[in-house]
Structures are given as structure tokens and as C-alpha cells.
C-alpha positions as CSV (number, residue, x, y, z in Angstrom):
1,M,89.6,84.0,120.1
2,K,89.0,80.3,119.2
3,T,87.0,79.3,116.3
4,A,84.3,77.8,118.3
5,T,83.8,81.1,120.1
6,W,83.6,83.0,116.8
7,L,80.9,80.6,115.6
8,R,78.8,81.0,118.7
9,Y,79.4,84.8,118.6
10,A,78.3,85.0,114.9
11,L,75.0,83.1,115.7
12,A,74.3,85.5,118.6
13,L,74.6,88.7,116.7
14,G,72.2,90.4,114.3
15,L,72.0,92.9,111.3
16,V,74.2,95.9,110.9
17,A,73.7,99.7,110.4
18,G,72.7,101.6,107.2
19,V,74.8,103.6,105.0
20,M,76.4,106.9,106.2
21,A,77.7,109.6,104.1
22,V,80.9,111.0,105.6
23,P,81.7,114.7,105.1
24,A,85.0,116.0,104.2
25,A,86.2,119.5,102.8
26,A,85.4,119.8,99.1
27,H,87.8,121.8,96.8
28,H,85.8,123.3,93.9
29,G,88.9,124.7,92.0
30,A,90.1,128.3,91.8
31,D,89.0,130.4,88.8
32,G,90.5,129.1,85.7
33,H,91.3,125.7,87.4
34,G,89.5,122.3,87.4
35,P,87.8,120.8,90.4
36,C,89.8,119.4,93.4
37,T,92.5,122.2,92.9
38,D,93.9,125.1,95.1
39,E,94.5,128.6,93.9
40,N,97.6,127.5,92.2
41,G,96.0,124.8,90.2
42,V,97.6,122.0,92.4
43,L,95.4,118.9,93.2
44,V,94.3,118.7,96.8
45,F,93.0,115.5,98.4
46,D,91.9,115.6,102.2
47,E,92.7,112.6,104.3
48,L,90.0,111.1,106.4
49,Q,90.3,108.2,108.9
50,Q,87.2,106.0,109.2
51,Y,86.3,102.9,111.1
52,V,84.0,100.0,110.0
53,S,81.0,100.2,112.1
54,A,78.3,97.7,113.1
55,P,75.5,99.0,115.4
56,A,72.7,96.9,117.0
57,R,72.5,93.6,115.0
58,K,75.9,92.7,113.8
59,V,76.1,89.9,111.4
60,G,76.8,91.6,108.1
61,N,75.5,88.8,105.6
62,L,72.0,88.9,107.0
63,G,70.9,91.9,104.8
64,A,71.6,89.7,101.7
65,M,69.6,86.9,103.3
66,G,66.2,88.7,103.5
67,Q,66.7,89.7,107.1
68,G,67.2,93.4,106.4
69,D,68.6,95.5,103.8
70,T,71.7,97.1,105.4
71,F,75.5,96.2,105.6
72,P,78.4,97.4,107.6
73,T,79.3,101.0,106.9
74,W,81.9,103.3,108.4
75,D,82.2,106.4,110.6
76,G,84.9,108.5,112.4
77,T,84.6,106.8,115.8
78,A,87.2,104.3,116.7
79,P,85.9,101.2,118.5
80,T,85.9,101.4,122.4
81,E,84.6,97.8,123.4
82,A,86.2,94.4,123.0
83,M,84.4,91.4,121.9
84,P,82.0,89.9,122.6
85,G,80.1,93.0,123.8
86,G,81.5,95.1,120.9
87,G,82.2,94.0,117.3
88,G,80.7,92.7,114.2
89,V,81.2,89.7,111.9
90,T,80.7,88.9,108.4
91,I,81.3,85.5,106.6
92,T,83.9,86.3,103.8
93,H,84.2,82.9,102.1
94,R,81.4,80.4,102.4
95,A,80.1,77.7,100.0
96,P,77.8,77.4,98.2
97,F,77.3,81.2,98.0
98,N,80.9,81.6,96.7
99,A,80.6,79.1,94.0
100,Q,82.4,79.8,90.6
101,G,80.7,82.7,88.9
102,S,79.1,84.0,92.0
103,E,82.1,84.8,94.1
104,Y,80.7,88.3,95.0
105,D,77.5,87.0,96.4
106,T,77.0,89.1,99.5
107,R,75.5,86.1,101.4
108,G,79.0,84.6,101.6
109,S,81.3,87.7,101.0
110,A,82.1,90.7,103.0
111,H,80.3,93.9,101.8
112,V,80.8,97.3,103.2
113,E,79.2,100.3,101.8
114,G,79.1,104.1,102.8
115,G,79.9,107.6,101.6
116,F,82.6,110.0,101.1
117,T,82.3,113.8,100.4
118,G,85.4,115.3,98.9
119,C,88.0,114.7,96.1
120,L,89.2,111.0,96.1
121,N,92.4,109.7,94.9
122,N,93.1,106.5,97.1
123,I,91.5,104.3,99.7
124,A,93.6,102.3,102.1
125,F,91.9,99.4,103.9
126,D,93.1,97.7,107.1
127,M,90.8,94.7,107.3
128,I,90.9,92.0,110.2
129,I,90.3,88.4,109.2
130,G,89.6,85.7,111.5
131,S,91.0,82.4,110.6
132,P,91.9,79.1,112.4
133,V,95.0,78.7,110.2
134,P,97.8,81.3,109.4
135,P,98.0,82.7,106.0
136,N,100.3,80.9,103.5
137,G,103.5,82.9,102.6
138,G,102.6,85.8,104.7
139,T,99.8,87.0,102.5
140,I,96.1,86.7,102.4
141,V,94.8,85.9,99.1
142,T,91.7,88.2,98.3
143,D,89.4,89.0,95.6
144,A,87.7,92.4,95.6
145,R,85.3,94.5,93.9
146,L,85.1,98.4,94.2
147,V,82.0,100.4,93.1
148,I,82.0,104.2,93.3
149,D,78.8,106.2,92.5
150,G,77.2,103.0,90.9
151,T,80.1,102.4,88.6
152,Q,82.3,99.4,89.0
153,V,85.9,100.8,89.1
154,Y,87.6,97.5,89.9
155,Q,87.0,93.7,90.1
156,T,89.7,91.2,90.5
157,P,90.1,89.4,87.1
158,G,89.3,85.9,86.7
159,D,92.7,84.9,85.3
160,P,94.9,82.6,87.6
161,G,97.3,84.5,89.6
162,A,95.4,87.7,89.3
163,D,94.1,87.7,93.0
164,V,95.1,90.4,95.4
165,N,97.9,89.1,97.6
166,A,97.4,91.4,100.6
167,P,100.3,91.3,103.3
168,A,99.1,89.6,106.4
169,H,100.1,91.1,109.8
170,G,99.7,89.1,112.9
171,S,97.0,90.5,115.3
172,S,96.0,88.6,118.4
173,G,95.0,84.9,118.6
174,A,93.9,83.8,115.1
175,M,93.1,87.1,113.7
176,W,95.1,88.7,110.9
177,K,95.3,92.1,109.4
178,M,95.4,92.4,105.6
179,R,96.2,95.7,104.0
180,F,95.3,96.6,100.4
181,A,94.8,100.0,98.7
182,F,93.1,101.3,95.6
183,T,95.2,104.1,94.0
184,N,94.9,106.6,91.2
185,I,91.1,106.9,91.6
186,F,91.0,110.5,90.7
187,A,92.7,109.9,87.3
188,L,90.0,107.2,86.5
189,M,87.2,109.4,87.7
190,S,88.7,112.4,85.5
191,S,88.9,110.3,82.5
192,S,85.0,109.6,82.7
193,P,83.6,112.6,84.6
194,A,80.0,111.9,83.6
195,D,80.0,108.8,85.7
196,F,81.3,110.6,88.8
197,Q,79.7,114.0,89.0
198,P,80.5,116.1,90.8
199,L,84.1,115.0,91.3
200,E,84.0,116.6,94.7
201,G,81.2,114.4,95.7
202,P,79.2,113.4,97.7
203,H,80.2,109.8,96.5
204,T,78.8,106.5,97.4
205,I,81.2,103.7,97.8
206,A,80.9,100.0,98.1
207,L,83.6,97.3,98.6
208,T,82.8,93.6,98.3
209,F,85.7,91.1,99.0
210,F,86.3,87.5,100.0
211,S,89.5,86.0,101.4
212,Q,91.0,82.5,100.5
213,F,93.1,80.8,103.0
214,V,91.8,77.3,102.0
215,D,89.4,76.5,99.2
216,D,85.7,76.3,100.3
217,A,86.5,77.2,104.0
218,T,84.7,79.6,106.1
219,Y,86.4,82.8,107.3
220,T,85.2,85.8,109.1
221,F,85.6,89.6,108.6
222,L,85.8,91.2,112.0
223,Y,85.3,94.9,112.8
224,D,84.0,97.4,115.3
225,S,85.9,96.3,118.4
226,T,89.2,97.0,120.1
227,D,90.2,93.5,119.2
228,A,89.5,94.1,115.5
229,P,89.5,97.7,114.5
230,S,89.0,97.3,110.8
231,S,89.4,100.7,109.3
232,L,89.9,102.7,106.0
233,L,91.8,105.7,105.2
234,F,90.6,108.0,102.4
235,N,93.5,109.7,100.5
236,R,96.4,108.3,102.7
237,K,99.3,110.8,102.5
238,A,101.8,108.4,104.0
239,S,103.5,105.6,102.2
240,L,101.6,102.7,100.9
241,S,104.5,100.4,100.9
242,Q,103.1,98.0,103.4
243,Y,99.8,97.7,101.3
244,S,99.0,95.7,98.2
245,K,98.3,98.4,95.7
246,I,95.6,98.2,93.1
247,D,95.8,100.9,90.3
248,V,92.2,101.3,89.1
249,S,93.3,103.7,86.3
250,A,95.4,100.8,84.8
251,V,92.5,98.2,84.8
């Protein structure tokens, strides 16, 4: 899809859907064992596939601009319609909203929020970015912030070179998939249980990120279409070798 088409598409779309809490099996721990364990005391994390969703009005930044109060969320239904009929779009890096010191202003950053019920150890994100230029060096430079149950568990440090360098995978046209994952979430939550009670959920989760191909340029986060099926996988069991991993317990 050409850049001009994206811009016309973005102007034609509207606000996205509200937050949805996603159920999953909770493990309350066998007698004598802690939460999230089976009868043998082994930690159990249920895998759950979700897709970023954008019902009705679909421009994700509008909620931060006084035109509603919702952002893209997620659910278990894979997209079934291609753009332009399907899909949503969010500006991920737009001046002046992303000026120094306000990089996570949701008027110019992608913001996705929703829920998860269950014990949580990792979240793997597959996000589709629209860009007129290919990523340098095969990676998409990204800054991200993750908030769980109202507690910030990660924010990319401001130090030079601390950005998340997410591997870029060619999609179609000028769309690129970036893959990053937050790991060791349960270790962090267990170290400060008062902030994340109960550990089995339900949990509220919010991700804010912006991507940097070229400074002060405008790029789009695309989702909820067969062209751009942005998704997240809770408690991914397969290898994370193709993801840029962020260990939240080490921050």
C-alpha cells in the first residue's frame, strides 16, 4: 500500500474500541504451594493468542486528542478483512507530540491496552509498521513502555543505544513486522506482589511504543486486517529467538 493511500485511509477512519479483559485459566496453587503452580509445585503459564482489534472508528490516536477515550485493544478473533474495509491505523512517531521528554505522548505514539486473566510470564508482540522506507540494518528501532496493573514494569532508558532493536520481517508492500517480547514478568511480579494482586489476575496491561526509522518522520502502526494482523501472544512456549527480548526483571 503506497504512503499516499495510507494517509487517505488514516483520515477516513475513526475511533477504536474499548478495553477488553481476556480470560484464561488461572492456577491458584495446590495446598502448600504458591500461586500459579500445579499439584507438584511447578509453575504453570497458559499460552493465549490475541489479535489487536479496532472496531468502528479506527484511528488509534483520536482518544488522546479529545475525540473519545478508547484505544486499540485485543481479542481472540483473527482479522478476516483486508484494507481498506478492515484494519486500523495509529501514528507511531509524529512531531511535535514526540518531542524530547514527551516521547510516550499517545497523540503521536501507538498505545494498546487490554486485559489478561491468568498467570503471566512473557508477552510476545508481532506488530506491523507501515513505512515508506525500509528499516536500516534489518531492525526497527523502537522505544516502549509496559504498564501492568497500573505499575510501570518497563520503559526504554534514555541512554544512547538503549533502544529496542526489533528484528524487521518484510511483509507486503511497504509494511514491516517487528517482533519484541517482554520476559521474566512473573519473577518481577513475585518480587513485588502487593503491586500485582492477585498474581492469577485479572490484570490490566498497556503498551505504548513508537518506532524510529528516520528522526521526526511519521510512521503508522497497522492492525486488524489480513494485510496487517498485528498480534500478541501471552506466555509463548516456543522459542523467542526471532524476537528482541526485554527482561523486565533485570531493569
